[in-house]
Every structure is written in structure tokens, then in C-alpha cells.
mmCIF file of the protein (N, C-alpha, C, O) and its ligand, coordinates in Angstrom:
data_MODEL
# 
_entry.id   MODEL 
# 
loop_
_entity.id 
_entity.type 
_entity.pdbx_number_of_molecules 
1 polymer     1 
2 non-polymer 1 
# 
_entity_poly.entity_id                      1 
_entity_poly.type                           'polypeptide(L)' 
_entity_poly.nstd_linkage                   no 
_entity_poly.nstd_monomer                   no 
_entity_poly.pdbx_seq_one_letter_code       METKPKIIKCKDCGKDFEIIKKTRYIRKYCDKCSIKRKKDYENLFTVKFEECDDD 
_entity_poly.pdbx_seq_one_letter_code_can   METKPKIIKCKDCGKDFEIIKKTRYIRKYCDKCSIKRKKDYENLFTVKFEECDDD 
_entity_poly.pdbx_strand_id                 A 
# 
loop_
_entity_poly_seq.entity_id 
_entity_poly_seq.num 
_entity_poly_seq.mon_id 
_entity_poly_seq.hetero 
1 1  MET n 
1 2  GLU n 
1 3  THR n 
1 4  LYS n 
1 5  PRO n 
1 6  LYS n 
1 7  ILE n 
1 8  ILE n 
1 9  LYS n 
1 10 CYS n 
1 11 LYS n 
1 12 ASP n 
1 13 CYS n 
1 14 GLY n 
1 15 LYS n 
1 16 ASP n 
1 17 PHE n 
1 18 GLU n 
1 19 ILE n 
1 20 ILE n 
1 21 LYS n 
1 22 LYS n 
1 23 THR n 
1 24 ARG n 
1 25 TYR n 
1 26 ILE n 
1 27 ARG n 
1 28 LYS n 
1 29 TYR n 
1 30 CYS n 
1 31 ASP n 
1 32 LYS n 
1 33 CYS n 
1 34 SER n 
1 35 ILE n 
1 36 LYS n 
1 37 ARG n 
1 38 LYS n 
1 39 LYS n 
1 40 ASP n 
1 41 TYR n 
1 42 GLU n 
1 43 ASN n 
1 44 LEU n 
1 45 PHE n 
1 46 THR n 
1 47 VAL n 
1 48 LYS n 
1 49 PHE n 
1 50 GLU n 
1 51 GLU n 
1 52 CYS n 
1 53 ASP n 
1 54 ASP n 
1 55 ASP n 
# 
loop_
_struct_asym.id 
_struct_asym.entity_id 
A 1 
B 2 
# 
loop_
_chem_comp.id 
_chem_comp.type 
_chem_comp.mon_nstd_flag 
ARG 'L-peptide linking' y 
ASN 'L-peptide linking' y 
ASP 'L-peptide linking' y 
CYS 'L-peptide linking' y 
GLU 'L-peptide linking' y 
GLY 'peptide linking'   y 
ILE 'L-peptide linking' y 
LEU 'L-peptide linking' y 
LYS 'L-peptide linking' y 
MET 'L-peptide linking' y 
PHE 'L-peptide linking' y 
PRO 'L-peptide linking' y 
SER 'L-peptide linking' y 
THR 'L-peptide linking' y 
TYR 'L-peptide linking' y 
VAL 'L-peptide linking' y 
ZN  non-polymer         . 
# 
_pdbx_entity_nonpoly.entity_id   2 
_pdbx_entity_nonpoly.name        ? 
_pdbx_entity_nonpoly.comp_id     ZN 
# 
_pdbx_nonpoly_scheme.asym_id         B 
_pdbx_nonpoly_scheme.entity_id       2 
_pdbx_nonpoly_scheme.mon_id          ZN 
_pdbx_nonpoly_scheme.ndb_seq_num     1 
_pdbx_nonpoly_scheme.pdb_seq_num     101 
_pdbx_nonpoly_scheme.auth_seq_num    101 
_pdbx_nonpoly_scheme.pdb_mon_id      ZN 
_pdbx_nonpoly_scheme.auth_mon_id     ZN 
_pdbx_nonpoly_scheme.pdb_strand_id   A 
_pdbx_nonpoly_scheme.pdb_ins_code    . 
# 
loop_
_atom_site.group_PDB 
_atom_site.id 
_atom_site.type_symbol 
_atom_site.label_atom_id 
_atom_site.label_alt_id 
_atom_site.label_comp_id 
_atom_site.label_asym_id 
_atom_site.label_entity_id 
_atom_site.label_seq_id 
_atom_site.pdbx_PDB_ins_code 
_atom_site.Cartn_x 
_atom_site.Cartn_y 
_atom_site.Cartn_z 
_atom_site.occupancy 
_atom_site.B_iso_or_equiv 
_atom_site.pdbx_formal_charge 
_atom_site.auth_seq_id 
_atom_site.auth_comp_id 
_atom_site.auth_asym_id 
_atom_site.auth_atom_id 
_atom_site.pdbx_PDB_model_num 
ATOM   1   N  N  . MET A 1 1  ? 113.236 89.395  116.566 1.00 0.00 ? 1   MET A N  1 
ATOM   2   C  CA . MET A 1 1  ? 112.807 90.352  115.662 1.00 0.00 ? 1   MET A CA 1 
ATOM   3   C  C  . MET A 1 1  ? 111.787 91.307  116.258 1.00 0.00 ? 1   MET A C  1 
ATOM   4   O  O  . MET A 1 1  ? 110.857 90.893  116.950 1.00 0.00 ? 1   MET A O  1 
ATOM   5   N  N  . GLU A 1 2  ? 111.963 92.497  115.999 1.00 0.00 ? 2   GLU A N  1 
ATOM   6   C  CA . GLU A 1 2  ? 111.093 93.506  116.548 1.00 0.00 ? 2   GLU A CA 1 
ATOM   7   C  C  . GLU A 1 2  ? 109.778 93.602  115.866 1.00 0.00 ? 2   GLU A C  1 
ATOM   8   O  O  . GLU A 1 2  ? 109.722 93.526  114.639 1.00 0.00 ? 2   GLU A O  1 
ATOM   9   N  N  . THR A 1 3  ? 108.717 93.765  116.593 1.00 0.00 ? 3   THR A N  1 
ATOM   10  C  CA . THR A 1 3  ? 107.379 94.043  116.061 1.00 0.00 ? 3   THR A CA 1 
ATOM   11  C  C  . THR A 1 3  ? 107.049 95.485  116.130 1.00 0.00 ? 3   THR A C  1 
ATOM   12  O  O  . THR A 1 3  ? 106.648 96.008  117.170 1.00 0.00 ? 3   THR A O  1 
ATOM   13  N  N  . LYS A 1 4  ? 107.219 96.126  115.016 1.00 0.00 ? 4   LYS A N  1 
ATOM   14  C  CA . LYS A 1 4  ? 106.908 97.517  114.983 1.00 0.00 ? 4   LYS A CA 1 
ATOM   15  C  C  . LYS A 1 4  ? 105.447 97.763  114.411 1.00 0.00 ? 4   LYS A C  1 
ATOM   16  O  O  . LYS A 1 4  ? 105.023 97.142  113.437 1.00 0.00 ? 4   LYS A O  1 
ATOM   17  N  N  . PRO A 1 5  ? 104.730 98.696  115.081 1.00 0.00 ? 5   PRO A N  1 
ATOM   18  C  CA . PRO A 1 5  ? 103.560 99.011  114.512 1.00 0.00 ? 5   PRO A CA 1 
ATOM   19  C  C  . PRO A 1 5  ? 103.612 99.699  113.074 1.00 0.00 ? 5   PRO A C  1 
ATOM   20  O  O  . PRO A 1 5  ? 104.495 100.500 112.766 1.00 0.00 ? 5   PRO A O  1 
ATOM   21  N  N  . LYS A 1 6  ? 102.759 99.376  112.373 1.00 0.00 ? 6   LYS A N  1 
ATOM   22  C  CA . LYS A 1 6  ? 102.664 99.955  111.000 1.00 0.00 ? 6   LYS A CA 1 
ATOM   23  C  C  . LYS A 1 6  ? 101.466 100.860 110.946 1.00 0.00 ? 6   LYS A C  1 
ATOM   24  O  O  . LYS A 1 6  ? 100.404 100.555 111.488 1.00 0.00 ? 6   LYS A O  1 
ATOM   25  N  N  . ILE A 1 7  ? 101.666 102.064 110.232 1.00 0.00 ? 7   ILE A N  1 
ATOM   26  C  CA . ILE A 1 7  ? 100.570 102.942 110.121 1.00 0.00 ? 7   ILE A CA 1 
ATOM   27  C  C  . ILE A 1 7  ? 99.870  102.666 108.748 1.00 0.00 ? 7   ILE A C  1 
ATOM   28  O  O  . ILE A 1 7  ? 100.520 102.751 107.706 1.00 0.00 ? 7   ILE A O  1 
ATOM   29  N  N  . ILE A 1 8  ? 98.555  102.339 108.750 1.00 0.00 ? 8   ILE A N  1 
ATOM   30  C  CA . ILE A 1 8  ? 97.714  102.106 107.637 1.00 0.00 ? 8   ILE A CA 1 
ATOM   31  C  C  . ILE A 1 8  ? 96.723  103.183 107.553 1.00 0.00 ? 8   ILE A C  1 
ATOM   32  O  O  . ILE A 1 8  ? 96.202  103.691 108.546 1.00 0.00 ? 8   ILE A O  1 
ATOM   33  N  N  . LYS A 1 9  ? 96.479  103.513 106.350 1.00 0.00 ? 9   LYS A N  1 
ATOM   34  C  CA . LYS A 1 9  ? 95.296  104.508 106.234 1.00 0.00 ? 9   LYS A CA 1 
ATOM   35  C  C  . LYS A 1 9  ? 94.093  103.695 105.829 1.00 0.00 ? 9   LYS A C  1 
ATOM   36  O  O  . LYS A 1 9  ? 94.121  102.969 104.835 1.00 0.00 ? 9   LYS A O  1 
ATOM   37  N  N  . CYS A 1 10 ? 93.006  103.826 106.626 1.00 0.00 ? 10  CYS A N  1 
ATOM   38  C  CA . CYS A 1 10 ? 91.803  103.140 106.397 1.00 0.00 ? 10  CYS A CA 1 
ATOM   39  C  C  . CYS A 1 10 ? 91.162  103.491 105.103 1.00 0.00 ? 10  CYS A C  1 
ATOM   40  O  O  . CYS A 1 10 ? 90.995  104.663 104.767 1.00 0.00 ? 10  CYS A O  1 
ATOM   41  N  N  . LYS A 1 11 ? 90.789  102.439 104.351 1.00 0.00 ? 11  LYS A N  1 
ATOM   42  C  CA . LYS A 1 11 ? 90.189  102.718 102.990 1.00 0.00 ? 11  LYS A CA 1 
ATOM   43  C  C  . LYS A 1 11 ? 88.761  103.249 103.078 1.00 0.00 ? 11  LYS A C  1 
ATOM   44  O  O  . LYS A 1 11 ? 88.221  103.768 102.100 1.00 0.00 ? 11  LYS A O  1 
ATOM   45  N  N  . ASP A 1 12 ? 88.164  103.118 104.240 1.00 0.00 ? 12  ASP A N  1 
ATOM   46  C  CA . ASP A 1 12 ? 86.751  103.563 104.370 1.00 0.00 ? 12  ASP A CA 1 
ATOM   47  C  C  . ASP A 1 12 ? 86.751  105.029 104.803 1.00 0.00 ? 12  ASP A C  1 
ATOM   48  O  O  . ASP A 1 12 ? 86.225  105.894 104.103 1.00 0.00 ? 12  ASP A O  1 
ATOM   49  N  N  . CYS A 1 13 ? 87.361  105.301 105.992 1.00 0.00 ? 13  CYS A N  1 
ATOM   50  C  CA . CYS A 1 13 ? 87.202  106.597 106.623 1.00 0.00 ? 13  CYS A CA 1 
ATOM   51  C  C  . CYS A 1 13 ? 88.441  107.413 106.470 1.00 0.00 ? 13  CYS A C  1 
ATOM   52  O  O  . CYS A 1 13 ? 88.495  108.542 106.959 1.00 0.00 ? 13  CYS A O  1 
ATOM   53  N  N  . GLY A 1 14 ? 89.451  106.885 105.805 1.00 0.00 ? 14  GLY A N  1 
ATOM   54  C  CA . GLY A 1 14 ? 90.701  107.724 105.615 1.00 0.00 ? 14  GLY A CA 1 
ATOM   55  C  C  . GLY A 1 14 ? 91.591  107.943 106.834 1.00 0.00 ? 14  GLY A C  1 
ATOM   56  O  O  . GLY A 1 14 ? 92.667  108.535 106.753 1.00 0.00 ? 14  GLY A O  1 
ATOM   57  N  N  . LYS A 1 15 ? 91.089  107.428 107.994 1.00 0.00 ? 15  LYS A N  1 
ATOM   58  C  CA . LYS A 1 15 ? 91.858  107.673 109.211 1.00 0.00 ? 15  LYS A CA 1 
ATOM   59  C  C  . LYS A 1 15 ? 93.092  106.660 109.330 1.00 0.00 ? 15  LYS A C  1 
ATOM   60  O  O  . LYS A 1 15 ? 93.040  105.495 108.934 1.00 0.00 ? 15  LYS A O  1 
ATOM   61  N  N  . ASP A 1 16 ? 94.166  107.232 109.905 1.00 0.00 ? 16  ASP A N  1 
ATOM   62  C  CA . ASP A 1 16 ? 95.363  106.423 109.949 1.00 0.00 ? 16  ASP A CA 1 
ATOM   63  C  C  . ASP A 1 16 ? 95.214  105.605 111.327 1.00 0.00 ? 16  ASP A C  1 
ATOM   64  O  O  . ASP A 1 16 ? 94.841  106.139 112.371 1.00 0.00 ? 16  ASP A O  1 
ATOM   65  N  N  . PHE A 1 17 ? 95.534  104.306 111.211 1.00 0.00 ? 17  PHE A N  1 
ATOM   66  C  CA . PHE A 1 17 ? 95.455  103.552 112.429 1.00 0.00 ? 17  PHE A CA 1 
ATOM   67  C  C  . PHE A 1 17 ? 96.790  102.623 112.311 1.00 0.00 ? 17  PHE A C  1 
ATOM   68  O  O  . PHE A 1 17 ? 97.369  102.420 111.244 1.00 0.00 ? 17  PHE A O  1 
ATOM   69  N  N  . GLU A 1 18 ? 97.155  102.139 113.457 1.00 0.00 ? 18  GLU A N  1 
ATOM   70  C  CA . GLU A 1 18 ? 98.262  101.168 113.707 1.00 0.00 ? 18  GLU A CA 1 
ATOM   71  C  C  . GLU A 1 18 ? 97.956  99.839  113.663 1.00 0.00 ? 18  GLU A C  1 
ATOM   72  O  O  . GLU A 1 18 ? 96.925  99.445  114.208 1.00 0.00 ? 18  GLU A O  1 
ATOM   73  N  N  . ILE A 1 19 ? 98.787  98.985  113.024 1.00 0.00 ? 19  ILE A N  1 
ATOM   74  C  CA . ILE A 1 19 ? 98.617  97.551  113.247 1.00 0.00 ? 19  ILE A CA 1 
ATOM   75  C  C  . ILE A 1 19 ? 99.926  97.050  113.610 1.00 0.00 ? 19  ILE A C  1 
ATOM   76  O  O  . ILE A 1 19 ? 100.949 97.621  113.232 1.00 0.00 ? 19  ILE A O  1 
ATOM   77  N  N  . ILE A 1 20 ? 99.940  95.931  114.380 1.00 0.00 ? 20  ILE A N  1 
ATOM   78  C  CA . ILE A 1 20 ? 101.096 95.234  114.660 1.00 0.00 ? 20  ILE A CA 1 
ATOM   79  C  C  . ILE A 1 20 ? 101.250 94.242  113.652 1.00 0.00 ? 20  ILE A C  1 
ATOM   80  O  O  . ILE A 1 20 ? 100.334 93.443  113.460 1.00 0.00 ? 20  ILE A O  1 
ATOM   81  N  N  . LYS A 1 21 ? 102.296 94.197  112.987 1.00 0.00 ? 21  LYS A N  1 
ATOM   82  C  CA . LYS A 1 21 ? 102.443 93.272  111.825 1.00 0.00 ? 21  LYS A CA 1 
ATOM   83  C  C  . LYS A 1 21 ? 102.874 91.888  112.367 1.00 0.00 ? 21  LYS A C  1 
ATOM   84  O  O  . LYS A 1 21 ? 104.036 91.511  112.216 1.00 0.00 ? 21  LYS A O  1 
ATOM   85  N  N  . LYS A 1 22 ? 102.056 91.217  112.924 1.00 0.00 ? 22  LYS A N  1 
ATOM   86  C  CA . LYS A 1 22 ? 102.330 89.840  113.292 1.00 0.00 ? 22  LYS A CA 1 
ATOM   87  C  C  . LYS A 1 22 ? 101.500 88.799  112.698 1.00 0.00 ? 22  LYS A C  1 
ATOM   88  O  O  . LYS A 1 22 ? 101.648 87.622  113.026 1.00 0.00 ? 22  LYS A O  1 
ATOM   89  N  N  . THR A 1 23 ? 100.578 89.197  111.783 1.00 0.00 ? 23  THR A N  1 
ATOM   90  C  CA . THR A 1 23 ? 99.796  88.366  111.046 1.00 0.00 ? 23  THR A CA 1 
ATOM   91  C  C  . THR A 1 23 ? 100.116 88.431  109.659 1.00 0.00 ? 23  THR A C  1 
ATOM   92  O  O  . THR A 1 23 ? 100.717 89.407  109.211 1.00 0.00 ? 23  THR A O  1 
ATOM   93  N  N  . ARG A 1 24 ? 99.717  87.345  108.844 1.00 0.00 ? 24  ARG A N  1 
ATOM   94  C  CA . ARG A 1 24 ? 100.021 87.343  107.437 1.00 0.00 ? 24  ARG A CA 1 
ATOM   95  C  C  . ARG A 1 24 ? 99.340  88.419  106.613 1.00 0.00 ? 24  ARG A C  1 
ATOM   96  O  O  . ARG A 1 24 ? 99.865  88.931  105.624 1.00 0.00 ? 24  ARG A O  1 
ATOM   97  N  N  . TYR A 1 25 ? 98.235  88.706  107.040 1.00 0.00 ? 25  TYR A N  1 
ATOM   98  C  CA . TYR A 1 25 ? 97.387  89.618  106.085 1.00 0.00 ? 25  TYR A CA 1 
ATOM   99  C  C  . TYR A 1 25 ? 97.516  91.034  106.680 1.00 0.00 ? 25  TYR A C  1 
ATOM   100 O  O  . TYR A 1 25 ? 97.652  91.221  107.889 1.00 0.00 ? 25  TYR A O  1 
ATOM   101 N  N  . ILE A 1 26 ? 97.468  92.003  105.781 1.00 0.00 ? 26  ILE A N  1 
ATOM   102 C  CA . ILE A 1 26 ? 97.424  93.394  106.050 1.00 0.00 ? 26  ILE A CA 1 
ATOM   103 C  C  . ILE A 1 26 ? 96.033  93.915  106.035 1.00 0.00 ? 26  ILE A C  1 
ATOM   104 O  O  . ILE A 1 26 ? 95.317  93.766  105.045 1.00 0.00 ? 26  ILE A O  1 
ATOM   105 N  N  . ARG A 1 27 ? 95.629  94.532  107.127 1.00 0.00 ? 27  ARG A N  1 
ATOM   106 C  CA . ARG A 1 27 ? 94.280  95.217  107.134 1.00 0.00 ? 27  ARG A CA 1 
ATOM   107 C  C  . ARG A 1 27 ? 94.206  96.326  106.347 1.00 0.00 ? 27  ARG A C  1 
ATOM   108 O  O  . ARG A 1 27 ? 95.182  97.067  106.233 1.00 0.00 ? 27  ARG A O  1 
ATOM   109 N  N  . LYS A 1 28 ? 93.012  96.568  105.702 1.00 0.00 ? 28  LYS A N  1 
ATOM   110 C  CA . LYS A 1 28 ? 92.753  97.746  104.911 1.00 0.00 ? 28  LYS A CA 1 
ATOM   111 C  C  . LYS A 1 28 ? 91.894  98.768  105.728 1.00 0.00 ? 28  LYS A C  1 
ATOM   112 O  O  . LYS A 1 28 ? 91.834  99.944  105.367 1.00 0.00 ? 28  LYS A O  1 
ATOM   113 N  N  . TYR A 1 29 ? 91.259  98.330  106.785 1.00 0.00 ? 29  TYR A N  1 
ATOM   114 C  CA . TYR A 1 29 ? 90.272  99.163  107.430 1.00 0.00 ? 29  TYR A CA 1 
ATOM   115 C  C  . TYR A 1 29 ? 90.633  99.225  108.887 1.00 0.00 ? 29  TYR A C  1 
ATOM   116 O  O  . TYR A 1 29 ? 91.271  98.324  109.433 1.00 0.00 ? 29  TYR A O  1 
ATOM   117 N  N  . CYS A 1 30 ? 90.208  100.318 109.514 1.00 0.00 ? 30  CYS A N  1 
ATOM   118 C  CA . CYS A 1 30 ? 90.391  100.435 110.966 1.00 0.00 ? 30  CYS A CA 1 
ATOM   119 C  C  . CYS A 1 30 ? 89.442  99.478  111.652 1.00 0.00 ? 30  CYS A C  1 
ATOM   120 O  O  . CYS A 1 30 ? 88.650  98.785  111.013 1.00 0.00 ? 30  CYS A O  1 
ATOM   121 N  N  . ASP A 1 31 ? 89.544  99.457  112.998 1.00 0.00 ? 31  ASP A N  1 
ATOM   122 C  CA . ASP A 1 31 ? 88.636  98.489  113.787 1.00 0.00 ? 31  ASP A CA 1 
ATOM   123 C  C  . ASP A 1 31 ? 87.121  98.867  113.557 1.00 0.00 ? 31  ASP A C  1 
ATOM   124 O  O  . ASP A 1 31 ? 86.211  98.069  113.333 1.00 0.00 ? 31  ASP A O  1 
ATOM   125 N  N  . LYS A 1 32 ? 87.026  100.265 113.659 1.00 0.00 ? 32  LYS A N  1 
ATOM   126 C  CA . LYS A 1 32 ? 85.565  100.738 113.528 1.00 0.00 ? 32  LYS A CA 1 
ATOM   127 C  C  . LYS A 1 32 ? 84.949  100.289 112.199 1.00 0.00 ? 32  LYS A C  1 
ATOM   128 O  O  . LYS A 1 32 ? 83.826  99.787  112.151 1.00 0.00 ? 32  LYS A O  1 
ATOM   129 N  N  . CYS A 1 33 ? 85.696  100.480 111.156 1.00 0.00 ? 33  CYS A N  1 
ATOM   130 C  CA . CYS A 1 33 ? 85.135  100.194 109.818 1.00 0.00 ? 33  CYS A CA 1 
ATOM   131 C  C  . CYS A 1 33 ? 85.133  98.657  109.553 1.00 0.00 ? 33  CYS A C  1 
ATOM   132 O  O  . CYS A 1 33 ? 84.283  98.155  108.818 1.00 0.00 ? 33  CYS A O  1 
ATOM   133 N  N  . SER A 1 34 ? 86.053  97.958  110.138 1.00 0.00 ? 34  SER A N  1 
ATOM   134 C  CA . SER A 1 34 ? 86.071  96.513  109.957 1.00 0.00 ? 34  SER A CA 1 
ATOM   135 C  C  . SER A 1 34 ? 84.782  95.908  110.487 1.00 0.00 ? 34  SER A C  1 
ATOM   136 O  O  . SER A 1 34 ? 84.133  95.065  109.867 1.00 0.00 ? 34  SER A O  1 
ATOM   137 N  N  . ILE A 1 35 ? 84.429  96.440  111.781 1.00 0.00 ? 35  ILE A N  1 
ATOM   138 C  CA . ILE A 1 35 ? 83.220  95.936  112.412 1.00 0.00 ? 35  ILE A CA 1 
ATOM   139 C  C  . ILE A 1 35 ? 82.012  96.191  111.544 1.00 0.00 ? 35  ILE A C  1 
ATOM   140 O  O  . ILE A 1 35 ? 81.174  95.333  111.267 1.00 0.00 ? 35  ILE A O  1 
ATOM   141 N  N  . LYS A 1 36 ? 81.994  97.528  111.113 1.00 0.00 ? 36  LYS A N  1 
ATOM   142 C  CA . LYS A 1 36 ? 80.790  97.961  110.312 1.00 0.00 ? 36  LYS A CA 1 
ATOM   143 C  C  . LYS A 1 36 ? 80.678  97.166  109.038 1.00 0.00 ? 36  LYS A C  1 
ATOM   144 O  O  . LYS A 1 36 ? 79.575  96.763  108.667 1.00 0.00 ? 36  LYS A O  1 
ATOM   145 N  N  . ARG A 1 37 ? 81.849  96.909  108.311 1.00 0.00 ? 37  ARG A N  1 
ATOM   146 C  CA . ARG A 1 37 ? 81.835  96.177  107.171 1.00 0.00 ? 37  ARG A CA 1 
ATOM   147 C  C  . ARG A 1 37 ? 81.383  94.725  107.374 1.00 0.00 ? 37  ARG A C  1 
ATOM   148 O  O  . ARG A 1 37 ? 80.675  94.141  106.554 1.00 0.00 ? 37  ARG A O  1 
ATOM   149 N  N  . LYS A 1 38 ? 81.808  94.204  108.454 1.00 0.00 ? 38  LYS A N  1 
ATOM   150 C  CA . LYS A 1 38 ? 81.387  92.770  108.774 1.00 0.00 ? 38  LYS A CA 1 
ATOM   151 C  C  . LYS A 1 38 ? 79.980  92.713  109.003 1.00 0.00 ? 38  LYS A C  1 
ATOM   152 O  O  . LYS A 1 38 ? 79.315  91.798  108.518 1.00 0.00 ? 38  LYS A O  1 
ATOM   153 N  N  . LYS A 1 39 ? 79.431  93.674  109.748 1.00 0.00 ? 39  LYS A N  1 
ATOM   154 C  CA . LYS A 1 39 ? 77.899  93.689  110.008 1.00 0.00 ? 39  LYS A CA 1 
ATOM   155 C  C  . LYS A 1 39 ? 77.167  93.933  108.665 1.00 0.00 ? 39  LYS A C  1 
ATOM   156 O  O  . LYS A 1 39 ? 76.182  93.260  108.362 1.00 0.00 ? 39  LYS A O  1 
ATOM   157 N  N  . ASP A 1 40 ? 77.638  94.860  107.904 1.00 0.00 ? 40  ASP A N  1 
ATOM   158 C  CA . ASP A 1 40 ? 77.018  95.097  106.566 1.00 0.00 ? 40  ASP A CA 1 
ATOM   159 C  C  . ASP A 1 40 ? 77.008  93.833  105.762 1.00 0.00 ? 40  ASP A C  1 
ATOM   160 O  O  . ASP A 1 40 ? 75.989  93.471  105.173 1.00 0.00 ? 40  ASP A O  1 
ATOM   161 N  N  . TYR A 1 41 ? 78.156  93.139  105.728 1.00 0.00 ? 41  TYR A N  1 
ATOM   162 C  CA . TYR A 1 41 ? 78.210  91.987  104.889 1.00 0.00 ? 41  TYR A CA 1 
ATOM   163 C  C  . TYR A 1 41 ? 77.292  90.840  105.426 1.00 0.00 ? 41  TYR A C  1 
ATOM   164 O  O  . TYR A 1 41 ? 76.711  90.085  104.646 1.00 0.00 ? 41  TYR A O  1 
ATOM   165 N  N  . GLU A 1 42 ? 77.175  90.729  106.842 1.00 0.00 ? 42  GLU A N  1 
ATOM   166 C  CA . GLU A 1 42 ? 76.209  89.724  107.368 1.00 0.00 ? 42  GLU A CA 1 
ATOM   167 C  C  . GLU A 1 42 ? 74.893  90.021  107.035 1.00 0.00 ? 42  GLU A C  1 
ATOM   168 O  O  . GLU A 1 42 ? 74.078  89.124  106.819 1.00 0.00 ? 42  GLU A O  1 
ATOM   169 N  N  . ASN A 1 43 ? 74.556  91.445  106.961 1.00 0.00 ? 43  ASN A N  1 
ATOM   170 C  CA . ASN A 1 43 ? 73.186  91.826  106.710 1.00 0.00 ? 43  ASN A CA 1 
ATOM   171 C  C  . ASN A 1 43 ? 72.739  91.626  105.260 1.00 0.00 ? 43  ASN A C  1 
ATOM   172 O  O  . ASN A 1 43 ? 71.606  91.298  104.906 1.00 0.00 ? 43  ASN A O  1 
ATOM   173 N  N  . LEU A 1 44 ? 73.810  91.876  104.458 1.00 0.00 ? 44  LEU A N  1 
ATOM   174 C  CA . LEU A 1 44 ? 73.467  91.861  102.990 1.00 0.00 ? 44  LEU A CA 1 
ATOM   175 C  C  . LEU A 1 44 ? 74.385  90.929  102.280 1.00 0.00 ? 44  LEU A C  1 
ATOM   176 O  O  . LEU A 1 44 ? 75.321  91.332  101.590 1.00 0.00 ? 44  LEU A O  1 
ATOM   177 N  N  . PHE A 1 45 ? 74.069  89.553  102.482 1.00 0.00 ? 45  PHE A N  1 
ATOM   178 C  CA . PHE A 1 45 ? 75.103  88.758  101.914 1.00 0.00 ? 45  PHE A CA 1 
ATOM   179 C  C  . PHE A 1 45 ? 74.887  88.414  100.466 1.00 0.00 ? 45  PHE A C  1 
ATOM   180 O  O  . PHE A 1 45 ? 75.536  87.507  99.945  1.00 0.00 ? 45  PHE A O  1 
ATOM   181 N  N  . THR A 1 46 ? 74.050  89.066  99.845  1.00 0.00 ? 46  THR A N  1 
ATOM   182 C  CA . THR A 1 46 ? 73.922  89.023  98.385  1.00 0.00 ? 46  THR A CA 1 
ATOM   183 C  C  . THR A 1 46 ? 74.928  89.905  97.724  1.00 0.00 ? 46  THR A C  1 
ATOM   184 O  O  . THR A 1 46 ? 75.269  89.763  96.549  1.00 0.00 ? 46  THR A O  1 
ATOM   185 N  N  . VAL A 1 47 ? 75.415  90.877  98.579  1.00 0.00 ? 47  VAL A N  1 
ATOM   186 C  CA . VAL A 1 47 ? 76.355  91.774  97.982  1.00 0.00 ? 47  VAL A CA 1 
ATOM   187 C  C  . VAL A 1 47 ? 77.657  91.101  97.643  1.00 0.00 ? 47  VAL A C  1 
ATOM   188 O  O  . VAL A 1 47 ? 78.167  90.273  98.398  1.00 0.00 ? 47  VAL A O  1 
ATOM   189 N  N  . LYS A 1 48 ? 78.195  91.472  96.477  1.00 0.00 ? 48  LYS A N  1 
ATOM   190 C  CA . LYS A 1 48 ? 79.396  90.911  95.961  1.00 0.00 ? 48  LYS A CA 1 
ATOM   191 C  C  . LYS A 1 48 ? 80.592  91.080  96.982  1.00 0.00 ? 48  LYS A C  1 
ATOM   192 O  O  . LYS A 1 48 ? 80.770  92.172  97.520  1.00 0.00 ? 48  LYS A O  1 
ATOM   193 N  N  . PHE A 1 49 ? 81.330  90.105  97.224  1.00 0.00 ? 49  PHE A N  1 
ATOM   194 C  CA . PHE A 1 49 ? 82.460  90.260  98.138  1.00 0.00 ? 49  PHE A CA 1 
ATOM   195 C  C  . PHE A 1 49 ? 83.586  90.910  97.373  1.00 0.00 ? 49  PHE A C  1 
ATOM   196 O  O  . PHE A 1 49 ? 84.115  90.399  96.386  1.00 0.00 ? 49  PHE A O  1 
ATOM   197 N  N  . GLU A 1 50 ? 83.924  92.106  97.914  1.00 0.00 ? 50  GLU A N  1 
ATOM   198 C  CA . GLU A 1 50 ? 84.936  92.947  97.250  1.00 0.00 ? 50  GLU A CA 1 
ATOM   199 C  C  . GLU A 1 50 ? 86.248  92.696  97.987  1.00 0.00 ? 50  GLU A C  1 
ATOM   200 O  O  . GLU A 1 50 ? 87.265  92.498  97.322  1.00 0.00 ? 50  GLU A O  1 
ATOM   201 N  N  . GLU A 1 51 ? 86.287  92.693  99.260  1.00 0.00 ? 51  GLU A N  1 
ATOM   202 C  CA . GLU A 1 51 ? 87.553  92.581  99.996  1.00 0.00 ? 51  GLU A CA 1 
ATOM   203 C  C  . GLU A 1 51 ? 87.343  91.560  101.074 1.00 0.00 ? 51  GLU A C  1 
ATOM   204 O  O  . GLU A 1 51 ? 86.281  91.463  101.688 1.00 0.00 ? 51  GLU A O  1 
ATOM   205 N  N  . CYS A 1 52 ? 88.312  90.859  101.269 1.00 0.00 ? 52  CYS A N  1 
ATOM   206 C  CA . CYS A 1 52 ? 88.462  89.881  102.404 1.00 0.00 ? 52  CYS A CA 1 
ATOM   207 C  C  . CYS A 1 52 ? 89.231  90.546  103.520 1.00 0.00 ? 52  CYS A C  1 
ATOM   208 O  O  . CYS A 1 52 ? 90.456  90.659  103.561 1.00 0.00 ? 52  CYS A O  1 
ATOM   209 N  N  . ASP A 1 53 ? 88.371  90.968  104.413 1.00 0.00 ? 53  ASP A N  1 
ATOM   210 C  CA . ASP A 1 53 ? 89.084  91.645  105.620 1.00 0.00 ? 53  ASP A CA 1 
ATOM   211 C  C  . ASP A 1 53 ? 88.865  90.820  106.846 1.00 0.00 ? 53  ASP A C  1 
ATOM   212 O  O  . ASP A 1 53 ? 88.951  91.373  107.942 1.00 0.00 ? 53  ASP A O  1 
ATOM   213 N  N  . ASP A 1 54 ? 88.608  89.635  106.767 1.00 0.00 ? 54  ASP A N  1 
ATOM   214 C  CA . ASP A 1 54 ? 88.434  88.787  107.986 1.00 0.00 ? 54  ASP A CA 1 
ATOM   215 C  C  . ASP A 1 54 ? 89.670  88.078  108.249 1.00 0.00 ? 54  ASP A C  1 
ATOM   216 O  O  . ASP A 1 54 ? 90.597  88.014  107.442 1.00 0.00 ? 54  ASP A O  1 
ATOM   217 N  N  . ASP A 1 55 ? 89.659  87.539  109.418 1.00 0.00 ? 55  ASP A N  1 
ATOM   218 C  CA . ASP A 1 55 ? 90.870  86.644  109.841 1.00 0.00 ? 55  ASP A CA 1 
ATOM   219 C  C  . ASP A 1 55 ? 90.334  85.252  109.823 1.00 0.00 ? 55  ASP A C  1 
ATOM   220 O  O  . ASP A 1 55 ? 91.065  84.306  110.117 1.00 0.00 ? 55  ASP A O  1 
HETATM 221 ZN ZN . ZN  B 2 .  ? 87.994  103.407 109.220 1.00 0.00 2 101 ZN  A ZN 1 
# 
């Protein structure tokens, strides 16, 4: 089976990015926003968890 990159539009910055669809979950955010969101979440963990974007 071929692993094709899939183009996803980041829900944070709107930028298109590629993922290789080899994992079960589909990312909603690009690398940059994922890192940022993770840091924000760590900093503010009283914030309600809206999206699970972790692996
Ligand atoms: Zn982004």
C-alpha cells in the first residue's frame, strides 16, 4: 500500500501542510501550531480541552 501525503489545512493559521497518513489520527494543525498549542496547554491547564491533538 502506498503512503501518499495528504494535504490538510491548519485550523489555526489556515496554512496547508502535508501529513503522511500512517497514523490513526488526523492532525488538524501544522507543526508550528501544534507546538504552540501544546505549550499553551501546558501553561494554562485550567483551559478546557477542546481538541486532542497529541499522539
Ligand atoms: Zn498552523
